C-alpha positions, 0 to 999 in steps of 0.5 A: 541514481536516487539516494537510498534515503530519498527512495525510502521516504517517497513511499511514506509521503505518498501514502500519507496523502493517500490515507487523508484522501480516503477518509470520505469513503469510510464516514460513519454514515457509510458503514452499514453492512456485515461485520468485519471478517479480517484485521491487520497485523505488522509481522516482524518479516514478510515474504517468508522472512526474506524482508524484515521489518525495519520501521513501524510507520503506524505513528507516522500515518495515524494523523492522516486517519481521523476516524478513531474507530479505525486502526492504522498499521504500516511498516517499512520492510528492507532486505538484509542485503541488496536494495529490495524495499517495500512499504506496507500500509493499511487500516482495519475496522468497519469498512463501509465500502471496501472497493471505494476505500481501496480506490480512494487510497490509489486516488490519493496517491495519484492526486499528490502534486508531485506524482503522475500515473504512468501505468493505469490501474488494473485488476489483477487476481493472484494465482490461487486467490479469488480476491483481486488486487488493483495495481498501477505504476506511479512516477514521483518527481522530486528534486529533479529525480523521477522515481518509478513506484509500483503499488497494489491495493486491496479492500475487504470486509475489515481491511484496506491496505496497500504495498508499494515497491520502494526498491532502489532498483525499481526506482530507476526502471522505466514504468512500462517495464514494470511487471505488475503481474509479478508484483501482484503475486508478491503483494497477494502473498504479503496480504496473506501474511499481514491479514488475519481472520477475526475469530 
């Protein structure tokens, strides 16, 4: 089984590359459009307090976002007991093309040389929401270990974000056995916790 420390780091490395990849879709020349509606926060806990924040990753990912007008927000959330772990990462500001930025974030994860797409991305709209997520399952190969990593991402007027399942139990799951619909429900609720309306 993958070590706990290795499992905790995999999501961070994949997201760093993804954030570097997405910059082209948010160049200043592409930002014409309505003002942002939302901003991102970093709550002390998500899922109604079940998963507390264990590490602020904002400084880790900030170098991957070259645009000074975008604010990077992210953190690692771990259950107090058990192996349930999530990595949240996003940025907020003027988003020129929310869909392209969201897709670029996932493209960056897929383009990581040690990652492969195991379950193709698809759009999933959580119950009670009219805002879809785009979700997929990646496999990360590192030091002879293959790790299953589900991820869902969104883009809207003001924010681009993603949540990656970095749980120890999920890491050893066959990619085809991952319930992406159930994970999207979790991410939809987390999106509501980390995103706030402006004004």
